[in-house]
All heavy atoms as TSV, in Angstrom:
chain	resi	resn	atom	element	x	y	z
A	1	MET	N	N	-11.428	-14.942	-6.198
A	1	MET	CA	C	-11.616	-13.494	-6.005
A	1	MET	C	C	-10.358	-12.919	-5.948
A	1	MET	O	O	-9.210	-13.296	-5.474
A	1	MET	CB	C	-12.224	-13.529	-4.528
A	1	MET	CG	C	-12.752	-12.126	-4.114
A	1	MET	SD	S	-13.550	-12.404	-2.482
A	1	MET	CE	C	-13.787	-10.776	-2.177
A	2	ALA	N	N	-10.344	-11.560	-6.297
A	2	ALA	CA	C	-9.137	-10.685	-6.210
A	2	ALA	C	C	-9.371	-9.458	-5.442
A	2	ALA	O	O	-10.521	-9.147	-5.246
A	2	ALA	CB	C	-8.830	-10.404	-7.699
A	3	PHE	N	N	-8.252	-8.876	-5.154
A	3	PHE	CA	C	-8.352	-7.545	-4.433
A	3	PHE	C	C	-9.125	-6.574	-5.220
A	3	PHE	O	O	-8.959	-6.260	-6.409
A	3	PHE	CB	C	-7.058	-7.000	-4.140
A	3	PHE	CG	C	-6.980	-5.640	-3.581
A	3	PHE	CD1	C	-7.428	-5.474	-2.116
A	3	PHE	CD2	C	-6.634	-4.463	-4.079
A	3	PHE	CE1	C	-7.417	-4.247	-1.531
A	3	PHE	CE2	C	-6.659	-3.258	-3.552
A	3	PHE	CZ	C	-7.098	-3.107	-2.223
A	4	ASP	N	N	-10.166	-5.896	-4.568
A	4	ASP	CA	C	-11.025	-4.928	-5.347
A	4	ASP	C	C	-10.479	-3.566	-5.289
A	4	ASP	O	O	-10.242	-2.934	-4.219
A	4	ASP	CB	C	-12.419	-4.883	-4.555
A	4	ASP	CG	C	-13.409	-4.083	-5.378
A	4	ASP	OD1	O	-12.940	-3.263	-6.373
A	4	ASP	OD2	O	-14.569	-3.939	-4.951
A	5	THR	N	N	-9.830	-3.157	-6.421
A	5	THR	CA	C	-9.053	-1.919	-6.532
A	5	THR	C	C	-10.107	-0.685	-6.348
A	5	THR	O	O	-9.597	0.304	-6.138
A	5	THR	CB	C	-8.226	-1.694	-7.835
A	5	THR	OG1	O	-9.326	-1.960	-8.896
A	5	THR	CG2	C	-7.174	-2.713	-8.083
A	6	LYS	N	N	-11.278	-0.855	-6.259
A	6	LYS	CA	C	-12.285	0.261	-6.078
A	6	LYS	C	C	-12.051	0.663	-4.630
A	6	LYS	O	O	-12.361	1.803	-4.205
A	6	LYS	CB	C	-13.664	-0.175	-6.274
A	6	LYS	CG	C	-14.071	-0.355	-7.792
A	6	LYS	CD	C	-15.515	-0.721	-7.874
A	6	LYS	CE	C	-15.791	-1.191	-9.454
A	6	LYS	NZ	N	-17.111	-1.675	-9.472
A	7	LEU	N	N	-11.543	-0.218	-3.684
A	7	LEU	CA	C	-11.333	0.260	-2.448
A	7	LEU	C	C	-10.300	1.378	-2.291
A	7	LEU	O	O	-10.205	2.069	-1.269
A	7	LEU	CB	C	-10.713	-1.126	-1.558
A	7	LEU	CG	C	-11.808	-2.097	-1.128
A	7	LEU	CD1	C	-10.996	-3.245	-0.521
A	7	LEU	CD2	C	-12.693	-1.454	-0.020
A	8	LEU	N	N	-9.415	1.423	-3.262
A	8	LEU	CA	C	-8.417	2.403	-3.147
A	8	LEU	C	C	-9.028	3.964	-3.143
A	8	LEU	O	O	-8.409	4.875	-2.737
A	8	LEU	CB	C	-7.395	2.293	-4.423
A	8	LEU	CG	C	-6.571	1.059	-4.363
A	8	LEU	CD1	C	-5.768	0.884	-5.549
A	8	LEU	CD2	C	-5.689	1.047	-3.181
A	9	GLU	N	N	-10.317	3.977	-3.709
A	9	GLU	CA	C	-11.030	5.235	-3.682
A	9	GLU	C	C	-11.401	5.670	-2.191
A	9	GLU	O	O	-11.503	6.861	-1.838
A	9	GLU	CB	C	-12.138	5.165	-4.524
A	9	GLU	CG	C	-11.866	5.012	-6.021
A	9	GLU	CD	C	-13.136	4.718	-6.889
A	9	GLU	OE1	O	-14.169	5.060	-6.465
A	9	GLU	OE2	O	-12.823	4.190	-8.032
A	10	ILE	N	N	-11.527	4.772	-1.331
A	10	ILE	CA	C	-12.067	5.022	0.008
A	10	ILE	C	C	-11.161	4.846	1.134
A	10	ILE	O	O	-11.442	5.315	2.344
A	10	ILE	CB	C	-13.413	4.316	0.182
A	10	ILE	CG1	C	-13.275	2.764	0.166
A	10	ILE	CG2	C	-14.487	4.917	-0.656
A	10	ILE	CD1	C	-14.487	2.030	0.618
A	11	ILE	N	N	-10.133	3.996	0.839
A	11	ILE	CA	C	-9.278	3.699	2.002
A	11	ILE	C	C	-7.929	4.640	1.864
A	11	ILE	O	O	-7.601	5.118	0.840
A	11	ILE	CB	C	-8.750	2.206	2.148
A	11	ILE	CG1	C	-8.094	1.710	0.844
A	11	ILE	CG2	C	-10.009	1.417	2.475
A	11	ILE	CD1	C	-7.520	0.387	0.997
A	12	ALA	N	N	-7.264	4.850	3.155
A	12	ALA	CA	C	-6.117	5.692	2.961
A	12	ALA	C	C	-5.130	5.067	3.982
A	12	ALA	O	O	-5.322	4.113	4.857
A	12	ALA	CB	C	-6.372	7.074	3.523
A	13	CYS	N	N	-3.806	5.646	3.750
A	13	CYS	CA	C	-2.812	5.050	4.661
A	13	CYS	C	C	-3.096	5.544	6.068
A	13	CYS	O	O	-3.441	6.690	6.396
A	13	CYS	CB	C	-1.504	5.839	4.234
A	13	CYS	SG	S	-0.064	5.435	5.405
A	14	PRO	N	N	-3.017	4.618	7.142
A	14	PRO	CA	C	-3.513	4.889	8.519
A	14	PRO	C	C	-2.332	5.790	9.062
A	14	PRO	O	O	-2.553	6.455	10.074
A	14	PRO	CB	C	-3.543	3.624	9.235
A	14	PRO	CG	C	-2.720	2.682	8.157
A	14	PRO	CD	C	-2.801	3.134	6.930
A	15	VAL	N	N	-1.146	5.889	8.539
A	15	VAL	CA	C	-0.113	6.687	9.202
A	15	VAL	C	C	-0.090	8.164	8.707
A	15	VAL	O	O	-0.260	9.069	9.508
A	15	VAL	CB	C	1.256	6.147	8.846
A	15	VAL	CG1	C	2.364	7.033	9.293
A	15	VAL	CG2	C	1.508	4.751	9.455
A	16	CYS	N	N	-0.354	8.378	7.394
A	16	CYS	CA	C	-0.226	9.836	6.848
A	16	CYS	C	C	-1.630	10.257	6.356
A	16	CYS	O	O	-1.682	11.249	5.870
A	16	CYS	CB	C	0.857	9.910	5.770
A	16	CYS	SG	S	0.366	8.978	4.202
A	17	LYS	N	N	-2.677	9.317	6.140
A	17	LYS	CA	C	-3.953	9.560	5.554
A	17	LYS	C	C	-3.884	9.738	4.083
A	17	LYS	O	O	-4.759	10.353	3.508
A	17	LYS	CB	C	-4.610	10.709	6.346
A	17	LYS	CG	C	-4.688	10.637	7.849
A	17	LYS	CD	C	-5.274	9.362	8.293
A	17	LYS	CE	C	-5.474	9.398	9.871
A	17	LYS	NZ	N	-4.716	8.402	10.464
A	18	GLY	N	N	-2.713	9.440	3.435
A	18	GLY	CA	C	-2.601	9.733	2.024
A	18	GLY	C	C	-3.157	8.589	1.111
A	18	GLY	O	O	-3.498	7.525	1.756
A	19	LYS	N	N	-3.117	8.680	0.002
A	19	LYS	CA	C	-3.612	7.754	-1.115
A	19	LYS	C	C	-2.684	6.585	-1.071
A	19	LYS	O	O	-1.497	6.590	-0.797
A	19	LYS	CB	C	-3.736	8.421	-2.489
A	19	LYS	CG	C	-4.835	9.421	-2.643
A	19	LYS	CD	C	-5.300	9.500	-4.070
A	19	LYS	CE	C	-6.544	10.292	-4.182
A	19	LYS	NZ	N	-7.801	9.578	-3.954
A	20	LEU	N	N	-3.251	5.430	-1.416
A	20	LEU	CA	C	-2.472	4.091	-1.603
A	20	LEU	C	C	-2.596	3.718	-3.016
A	20	LEU	O	O	-3.534	3.887	-3.741
A	20	LEU	CB	C	-3.111	3.059	-0.681
A	20	LEU	CG	C	-3.115	3.350	0.937
A	20	LEU	CD1	C	-3.986	2.430	1.609
A	20	LEU	CD2	C	-1.690	3.137	1.370
A	21	ALA	N	N	-1.556	3.055	-3.375
A	21	ALA	CA	C	-1.430	2.483	-4.783
A	21	ALA	C	C	-1.317	0.835	-4.505
A	21	ALA	O	O	-0.771	0.415	-3.565
A	21	ALA	CB	C	-0.402	2.907	-5.558
A	22	TYR	N	N	-1.914	0.120	-5.446
A	22	TYR	CA	C	-1.867	-1.458	-5.404
A	22	TYR	C	C	-0.790	-1.919	-6.280
A	22	TYR	O	O	-0.727	-1.685	-7.357
A	22	TYR	CB	C	-3.228	-1.998	-5.746
A	22	TYR	CG	C	-3.301	-3.482	-5.621
A	22	TYR	CD1	C	-2.998	-4.118	-4.431
A	22	TYR	CD2	C	-3.641	-4.309	-6.715
A	22	TYR	CE1	C	-2.955	-5.492	-4.386
A	22	TYR	CE2	C	-3.785	-5.635	-6.694
A	22	TYR	CZ	C	-3.468	-6.308	-5.443
A	22	TYR	OH	O	-3.524	-7.574	-5.279
A	23	ASP	N	N	0.087	-2.592	-5.521
A	23	ASP	CA	C	1.203	-3.394	-6.242
A	23	ASP	C	C	0.710	-4.887	-6.496
A	23	ASP	O	O	0.738	-5.695	-5.448
A	23	ASP	CB	C	2.466	-3.322	-5.374
A	23	ASP	CG	C	3.710	-4.092	-6.000
A	23	ASP	OD1	O	3.459	-4.808	-6.999
A	23	ASP	OD2	O	4.817	-3.953	-5.589
A	24	LYS	N	N	0.197	-5.104	-7.649
A	24	LYS	CA	C	-0.318	-6.410	-7.796
A	24	LYS	C	C	0.594	-7.609	-7.763
A	24	LYS	O	O	0.322	-8.607	-7.182
A	24	LYS	CB	C	-0.988	-6.404	-9.266
A	24	LYS	CG	C	-1.938	-7.636	-9.617
A	24	LYS	CD	C	-2.574	-7.500	-10.943
A	24	LYS	CE	C	-3.407	-8.681	-11.282
A	24	LYS	NZ	N	-4.027	-8.625	-12.539
A	25	ASP	N	N	1.841	-7.289	-8.280
A	25	ASP	CA	C	2.869	-8.463	-8.291
A	25	ASP	C	C	3.276	-8.769	-6.783
A	25	ASP	O	O	3.440	-10.023	-6.562
A	25	ASP	CB	C	4.135	-7.886	-9.008
A	25	ASP	CG	C	3.786	-7.739	-10.500
A	25	ASP	OD1	O	2.870	-8.313	-11.074
A	25	ASP	OD2	O	4.514	-6.928	-11.058
A	26	ASN	N	N	3.442	-7.861	-5.983
A	26	ASN	CA	C	3.883	-8.195	-4.585
A	26	ASN	C	C	2.739	-8.266	-3.610
A	26	ASN	O	O	2.884	-8.533	-2.433
A	26	ASN	CB	C	4.787	-7.105	-4.124
A	26	ASN	CG	C	6.247	-7.085	-4.862
A	26	ASN	OD1	O	6.677	-8.189	-5.130
A	26	ASN	ND2	N	6.585	-6.012	-5.249
A	27	LYS	N	N	1.440	-7.974	-4.137
A	27	LYS	CA	C	0.208	-7.990	-3.232
A	27	LYS	C	C	0.460	-7.079	-1.984
A	27	LYS	O	O	0.366	-7.573	-0.857
A	27	LYS	CB	C	-0.096	-9.464	-2.660
A	27	LYS	CG	C	-0.500	-10.324	-3.970
A	27	LYS	CD	C	-1.162	-11.572	-3.450
A	27	LYS	CE	C	-1.805	-12.161	-4.622
A	27	LYS	NZ	N	-1.333	-13.626	-4.782
A	28	GLU	N	N	0.758	-5.869	-2.248
A	28	GLU	CA	C	0.857	-4.737	-1.240
A	28	GLU	C	C	0.197	-3.520	-1.575
A	28	GLU	O	O	0.006	-3.269	-2.863
A	28	GLU	CB	C	2.351	-4.452	-1.089
A	28	GLU	CG	C	3.184	-5.660	-0.550
A	28	GLU	CD	C	4.662	-5.404	-0.489
A	28	GLU	OE1	O	5.299	-4.725	-1.335
A	28	GLU	OE2	O	5.291	-5.717	0.542
A	29	LEU	N	N	-0.105	-2.792	-0.633
A	29	LEU	CA	C	-0.645	-1.341	-0.933
A	29	LEU	C	C	0.503	-0.518	-0.482
A	29	LEU	O	O	1.070	-0.495	0.539
A	29	LEU	CB	C	-1.953	-1.146	0.046
A	29	LEU	CG	C	-3.088	-1.936	-0.359
A	29	LEU	CD1	C	-4.217	-1.560	0.649
A	29	LEU	CD2	C	-3.581	-1.630	-1.794
A	30	ILE	N	N	0.735	0.437	-1.413
A	30	ILE	CA	C	1.901	1.370	-1.318
A	30	ILE	C	C	1.538	2.783	-0.930
A	30	ILE	O	O	0.613	3.367	-1.439
A	30	ILE	CB	C	2.657	1.301	-2.666
A	30	ILE	CG1	C	3.024	0.079	-3.227
A	30	ILE	CG2	C	3.891	2.274	-2.477
A	30	ILE	CD1	C	3.880	-0.794	-2.301
A	31	SER	N	N	2.155	3.205	0.127
A	31	SER	CA	C	2.018	4.555	0.572
A	31	SER	C	C	3.384	5.298	0.362
A	31	SER	O	O	4.342	5.121	1.248
A	31	SER	CB	C	1.658	4.720	2.048
A	31	SER	OG	O	1.697	6.142	2.418
A	32	THR	N	N	3.505	6.105	-0.695
A	32	THR	CA	C	4.829	6.753	-0.922
A	32	THR	C	C	5.056	7.844	0.147
A	32	THR	O	O	6.157	8.058	0.560
A	32	THR	CB	C	4.891	7.286	-2.342
A	32	THR	OG1	O	3.905	8.090	-2.723
A	32	THR	CG2	C	4.990	6.116	-3.310
A	33	ALA	N	N	4.048	8.457	0.611
A	33	ALA	CA	C	4.179	9.614	1.499
A	33	ALA	C	C	4.701	9.079	2.798
A	33	ALA	O	O	5.608	9.662	3.368
A	33	ALA	CB	C	2.896	10.282	1.723
A	34	ALA	N	N	4.182	7.912	3.244
A	34	ALA	CA	C	4.658	7.366	4.498
A	34	ALA	C	C	5.892	6.381	4.360
A	34	ALA	O	O	6.486	5.981	5.337
A	34	ALA	CB	C	3.506	6.496	5.253
A	35	LYS	N	N	6.099	6.117	3.045
A	35	LYS	CA	C	7.221	5.099	2.640
A	35	LYS	C	C	7.074	3.751	3.314
A	35	LYS	O	O	7.947	3.068	3.824
A	35	LYS	CB	C	8.611	5.695	3.127
A	35	LYS	CG	C	9.034	6.924	2.250
A	35	LYS	CD	C	10.406	7.527	2.748
A	35	LYS	CE	C	10.804	8.750	1.970
A	35	LYS	NZ	N	9.924	9.885	2.312
A	36	LEU	N	N	5.793	3.234	3.214
A	36	LEU	CA	C	5.436	2.040	3.772
A	36	LEU	C	C	4.624	1.253	2.638
A	36	LEU	O	O	3.993	1.718	1.769
A	36	LEU	CB	C	4.542	2.274	4.953
A	36	LEU	CG	C	5.226	2.756	6.097
A	36	LEU	CD1	C	4.150	3.161	7.231
A	36	LEU	CD2	C	6.165	1.913	6.833
A	37	ALA	N	N	4.856	-0.146	2.743
A	37	ALA	CA	C	4.004	-1.079	2.013
A	37	ALA	C	C	3.296	-1.998	2.904
A	37	ALA	O	O	3.748	-2.603	3.720
A	37	ALA	CB	C	4.977	-1.939	1.107
A	38	TYR	N	N	1.883	-2.018	2.740
A	38	TYR	CA	C	1.076	-2.788	3.503
A	38	TYR	C	C	0.677	-4.082	2.858
A	38	TYR	O	O	0.284	-4.003	1.614
A	38	TYR	CB	C	-0.332	-1.970	3.924
A	38	TYR	CG	C	0.000	-0.750	4.819
A	38	TYR	CD1	C	0.199	0.536	4.098
A	38	TYR	CD2	C	0.088	-0.736	6.067
A	38	TYR	CE1	C	0.463	1.590	4.665
A	38	TYR	CE2	C	0.268	0.348	6.716
A	38	TYR	CZ	C	0.493	1.497	6.121
A	38	TYR	OH	O	0.611	2.662	6.894
A	39	PRO	N	N	0.735	-5.241	3.486
A	39	PRO	CA	C	0.326	-6.479	2.842
A	39	PRO	C	C	-1.076	-6.562	2.610
A	39	PRO	O	O	-1.856	-6.176	3.210
A	39	PRO	CB	C	0.780	-7.615	3.918
A	39	PRO	CG	C	0.743	-6.890	5.112
A	39	PRO	CD	C	1.062	-5.349	4.938
A	40	VAL	N	N	-1.368	-7.353	1.431
A	40	VAL	CA	C	-2.762	-7.767	1.136
A	40	VAL	C	C	-2.842	-9.250	1.274
A	40	VAL	O	O	-2.109	-10.056	0.516
A	40	VAL	CB	C	-3.134	-7.340	-0.332
A	40	VAL	CG1	C	-4.528	-7.867	-0.601
A	40	VAL	CG2	C	-3.094	-5.792	-0.429
A	41	ARG	N	N	-3.514	-9.780	2.304
A	41	ARG	CA	C	-3.550	-11.259	2.532
A	41	ARG	C	C	-4.975	-11.665	2.267
A	41	ARG	O	O	-5.942	-11.283	2.816
A	41	ARG	CB	C	-3.163	-11.435	4.031
A	41	ARG	CG	C	-1.761	-11.063	4.369
A	41	ARG	CD	C	-1.282	-11.613	5.693
A	41	ARG	NE	N	0.063	-11.037	5.995
A	41	ARG	CZ	C	0.296	-10.398	7.037
A	41	ARG	NH1	N	-0.665	-10.104	7.925
A	41	ARG	NH2	N	1.518	-9.803	7.245
A	42	ASP	N	N	-5.070	-12.840	1.503
A	42	ASP	CA	C	-6.295	-13.302	1.052
A	42	ASP	C	C	-7.328	-12.095	0.534
A	42	ASP	O	O	-8.468	-12.226	0.907
A	42	ASP	CB	C	-7.027	-14.088	2.254
A	42	ASP	CG	C	-6.110	-15.288	2.677
A	42	ASP	OD1	O	-5.596	-15.897	1.850
A	42	ASP	OD2	O	-6.131	-15.456	3.791
A	43	ASP	N	N	-6.732	-11.308	-0.296
A	43	ASP	CA	C	-7.473	-10.260	-0.858
A	43	ASP	C	C	-7.945	-9.198	0.127
A	43	ASP	O	O	-8.789	-8.256	-0.126
A	43	ASP	CB	C	-8.574	-10.720	-1.736
A	43	ASP	CG	C	-8.028	-11.659	-2.897
A	43	ASP	OD1	O	-7.062	-11.357	-3.423
A	43	ASP	OD2	O	-8.683	-12.734	-3.124
A	44	ILE	N	N	-7.424	-9.138	1.283
A	44	ILE	CA	C	-7.884	-8.211	2.463
A	44	ILE	C	C	-6.638	-7.415	2.829
A	44	ILE	O	O	-5.659	-8.004	3.217
A	44	ILE	CB	C	-8.341	-8.966	3.651
A	44	ILE	CG1	C	-9.556	-9.789	3.267
A	44	ILE	CG2	C	-8.782	-7.994	4.790
A	44	ILE	CD1	C	-10.082	-10.802	4.242
A	45	PRO	N	N	-6.711	-6.143	2.648
A	45	PRO	CA	C	-5.605	-5.207	2.974
A	45	PRO	C	C	-5.338	-5.219	4.539
A	45	PRO	O	O	-6.352	-5.095	5.340
A	45	PRO	CB	C	-5.957	-3.815	2.554
A	45	PRO	CG	C	-7.434	-3.912	2.310
A	45	PRO	CD	C	-7.816	-5.272	2.132
A	46	VAL	N	N	-4.135	-5.322	4.977
A	46	VAL	CA	C	-3.813	-5.324	6.428
A	46	VAL	C	C	-3.181	-3.995	6.683
A	46	VAL	O	O	-1.960	-3.825	6.390
A	46	VAL	CB	C	-2.827	-6.495	6.766
A	46	VAL	CG1	C	-2.421	-6.381	8.347
A	46	VAL	CG2	C	-3.412	-7.868	6.349
A	47	LEU	N	N	-3.989	-3.013	7.021
A	47	LEU	CA	C	-3.546	-1.600	7.182
A	47	LEU	C	C	-3.131	-1.368	8.651
A	47	LEU	O	O	-3.614	-0.454	9.298
A	47	LEU	CB	C	-4.716	-0.667	6.750
A	47	LEU	CG	C	-5.016	-0.804	5.286
A	47	LEU	CD1	C	-6.225	0.163	5.042
A	47	LEU	CD2	C	-3.929	-0.426	4.457
A	48	LEU	N	N	-2.023	-2.129	9.051
A	48	LEU	CA	C	-1.553	-1.900	10.389
A	48	LEU	C	C	-0.180	-1.533	10.119
A	48	LEU	O	O	0.635	-2.202	9.517
A	48	LEU	CB	C	-1.623	-3.198	11.259
A	48	LEU	CG	C	-3.055	-3.781	11.423
A	48	LEU	CD1	C	-3.046	-5.206	12.172
A	48	LEU	CD2	C	-3.845	-2.814	12.339
A	49	GLU	N	N	0.307	-0.458	10.946
A	49	GLU	CA	C	1.658	0.087	10.752
A	49	GLU	C	C	2.684	-0.952	11.075
A	49	GLU	O	O	3.627	-1.166	10.473
A	49	GLU	CB	C	1.838	1.318	11.562
A	49	GLU	CG	C	3.224	1.996	11.398
A	49	GLU	CD	C	3.321	3.246	12.187
A	49	GLU	OE1	O	2.400	3.592	12.944
A	49	GLU	OE2	O	4.362	3.867	12.008
A	50	ASN	N	N	2.430	-1.758	12.206
A	50	ASN	CA	C	3.463	-2.823	12.580
A	50	ASN	C	C	3.439	-3.919	11.641
A	50	ASN	O	O	4.388	-4.767	11.721
A	50	ASN	CB	C	3.139	-3.337	14.060
A	50	ASN	CG	C	1.810	-3.968	14.251
A	50	ASN	OD1	O	0.950	-3.738	13.304
A	50	ASN	ND2	N	1.739	-4.763	15.243
A	51	GLU	N	N	2.565	-4.066	10.658
A	51	GLU	CA	C	2.568	-5.127	9.657
A	51	GLU	C	C	3.181	-4.608	8.342
A	51	GLU	O	O	3.455	-5.429	7.433
A	51	GLU	CB	C	1.160	-5.677	9.365
A	51	GLU	CG	C	0.548	-6.350	10.479
A	51	GLU	CD	C	1.043	-7.888	10.641
A	51	GLU	OE1	O	1.324	-8.477	9.634
A	51	GLU	OE2	O	0.998	-8.400	11.814
A	52	ALA	N	N	3.392	-3.387	8.231
A	52	ALA	CA	C	3.886	-2.748	6.984
A	52	ALA	C	C	5.462	-2.930	6.963
A	52	ALA	O	O	6.101	-2.987	8.081
A	52	ALA	CB	C	3.555	-1.233	6.911
A	53	ARG	N	N	6.017	-2.931	5.704
A	53	ARG	CA	C	7.470	-2.924	5.656
A	53	ARG	C	C	7.897	-1.561	5.017
A	53	ARG	O	O	7.067	-0.788	4.397
A	53	ARG	CB	C	7.978	-3.979	4.656
A	53	ARG	CG	C	7.576	-3.877	3.322
A	53	ARG	CD	C	8.270	-4.982	2.474
A	53	ARG	NE	N	7.850	-4.777	1.058
A	53	ARG	CZ	C	8.393	-3.964	0.219
A	53	ARG	NH1	N	9.485	-3.217	0.568
A	53	ARG	NH2	N	7.977	-3.829	-1.082
A	54	GLU	N	N	8.979	-1.031	5.328
A	54	GLU	CA	C	9.509	0.152	4.851
A	54	GLU	C	C	9.852	-0.020	3.409
A	54	GLU	O	O	10.504	-0.875	2.992
A	54	GLU	CB	C	10.673	0.861	5.736
A	54	GLU	CG	C	10.350	1.207	7.059
A	54	GLU	CD	C	11.518	1.905	7.800
A	54	GLU	OE1	O	12.254	2.562	7.146
A	54	GLU	OE2	O	11.551	1.782	9.025
A	55	LEU	N	N	9.511	1.032	2.619
A	55	LEU	CA	C	9.952	1.141	1.160
A	55	LEU	C	C	11.374	1.654	1.134
A	55	LEU	O	O	11.725	2.440	1.864
A	55	LEU	CB	C	9.110	2.053	0.352
A	55	LEU	CG	C	7.540	1.452	0.265
A	55	LEU	CD1	C	6.793	2.659	-0.471
A	55	LEU	CD2	C	7.530	0.290	-0.501
A	56	SER	N	N	12.178	1.143	0.142
A	56	SER	CA	C	13.490	1.585	-0.106
A	56	SER	C	C	13.415	2.939	-0.955
A	56	SER	O	O	12.197	3.167	-1.466
A	56	SER	CB	C	14.218	0.587	-0.913
A	56	SER	OG	O	13.678	0.453	-2.225
A	57	LEU	N	N	14.385	3.685	-0.954
A	57	LEU	CA	C	14.368	4.878	-1.822
A	57	LEU	C	C	14.026	4.596	-3.195
A	57	LEU	O	O	13.280	5.307	-3.881
A	57	LEU	CB	C	15.631	5.499	-1.620
A	57	LEU	CG	C	15.809	6.992	-2.384
A	57	LEU	CD1	C	14.773	8.045	-1.771
A	57	LEU	CD2	C	17.293	7.517	-2.263
A	58	GLU	N	N	14.526	3.507	-3.819
A	58	GLU	CA	C	14.333	3.078	-5.167
A	58	GLU	C	C	12.769	2.803	-5.481
A	58	GLU	O	O	12.293	3.199	-6.333
A	58	GLU	CB	C	15.117	1.933	-5.490
A	58	GLU	CG	C	16.662	2.107	-5.696
A	58	GLU	CD	C	17.359	2.158	-4.339
A	58	GLU	OE1	O	16.789	1.606	-3.277
A	58	GLU	OE2	O	18.392	2.778	-4.161
A	59	GLU	N	N	12.160	2.227	-4.417
A	59	GLU	CA	C	10.745	1.795	-4.553
A	59	GLU	C	C	9.939	3.046	-4.541
A	59	GLU	O	O	9.026	3.209	-5.316
A	59	GLU	CB	C	10.420	0.873	-3.454
A	59	GLU	CG	C	10.907	-0.614	-3.562
A	59	GLU	CD	C	10.559	-1.417	-2.402
A	59	GLU	OE1	O	10.907	-1.055	-1.279
A	59	GLU	OE2	O	9.884	-2.429	-2.593
A	60	VAL	N	N	10.234	4.094	-3.622
A	60	VAL	CA	C	9.518	5.232	-3.482
A	60	VAL	C	C	9.674	5.971	-4.799
A	60	VAL	O	O	8.545	6.436	-5.360
A	60	VAL	CB	C	10.068	6.015	-2.355
A	60	VAL	CG1	C	9.468	7.517	-2.395
A	60	VAL	CG2	C	9.710	5.446	-1.097
A	61	GLU	N	N	10.855	6.169	-5.515
A	61	GLU	CA	C	10.968	6.795	-6.700
A	61	GLU	C	C	10.182	6.116	-7.787
A	61	GLU	O	O	9.672	6.792	-8.728
A	61	GLU	CB	C	12.524	6.760	-7.148
A	61	GLU	CG	C	13.193	7.894	-6.116
A	61	GLU	CD	C	14.729	7.827	-6.387
A	61	GLU	OE1	O	15.145	6.903	-7.179
A	61	GLU	OE2	O	15.536	8.680	-5.698
A	62	LYS	N	N	10.193	4.795	-7.868
A	62	LYS	CA	C	9.425	3.990	-8.704
A	62	LYS	C	C	7.924	4.263	-8.783
A	62	LYS	O	O	7.293	4.595	-9.748
A	62	LYS	CB	C	9.660	2.489	-8.618
A	62	LYS	CG	C	8.853	1.600	-9.515
A	62	LYS	CD	C	8.878	0.208	-9.087
A	62	LYS	CE	C	7.577	-0.478	-9.276
A	62	LYS	NZ	N	7.517	-1.862	-8.790
A	63	TRP	N	N	7.378	4.336	-7.592
A	63	TRP	CA	C	6.062	4.567	-7.388
A	63	TRP	C	C	5.626	6.081	-7.563
A	63	TRP	O	O	4.412	6.409	-7.890
A	63	TRP	CB	C	5.530	4.102	-6.047
A	63	TRP	CG	C	5.423	2.566	-6.058
A	63	TRP	CD1	C	6.296	1.701	-5.561
A	63	TRP	CD2	C	4.294	1.840	-6.610
A	63	TRP	NE1	N	5.811	0.409	-5.817
A	63	TRP	CE2	C	4.557	0.450	-6.416
A	63	TRP	CE3	C	3.169	2.217	-7.299
A	63	TRP	CZ2	C	3.788	-0.477	-6.871
A	63	TRP	CZ3	C	2.372	1.061	-7.659
A	63	TRP	CH2	C	2.622	-0.221	-7.539
A	64	ASN	N	N	6.597	6.969	-7.490
A	64	ASN	CA	C	6.398	8.311	-7.510
A	64	ASN	C	C	6.391	8.781	-9.081
A	64	ASN	O	O	5.993	9.948	-9.397
A	64	ASN	CB	C	7.311	9.146	-6.742
A	64	ASN	CG	C	6.669	9.304	-5.387
A	64	ASN	OD1	O	5.464	9.206	-5.089
A	64	ASN	ND2	N	7.576	9.499	-4.384
A	65	SER	N	N	6.919	7.931	-9.877
A	65	SER	CA	C	7.272	8.295	-11.279
A	65	SER	C	C	5.908	7.923	-12.096
A	65	SER	O	O	5.052	7.334	-11.831
A	65	SER	CB	C	8.414	7.603	-11.869
A	65	SER	OG	O	8.245	6.242	-11.870
């Protein structure tokens, strides 16, 4: 089973309520607006602010391009 990218149409960043992008290589959901990356564990997104890591400026620029 893999992460269902259709979920991206209905879920949002819990911090800023913005859209999320899926980083398949790192198994994370990316919120460029909040500059956070949420982990995806066992194909389930963990949308908790305290579980997210901060994105670097380079990562934000990469995802915004």
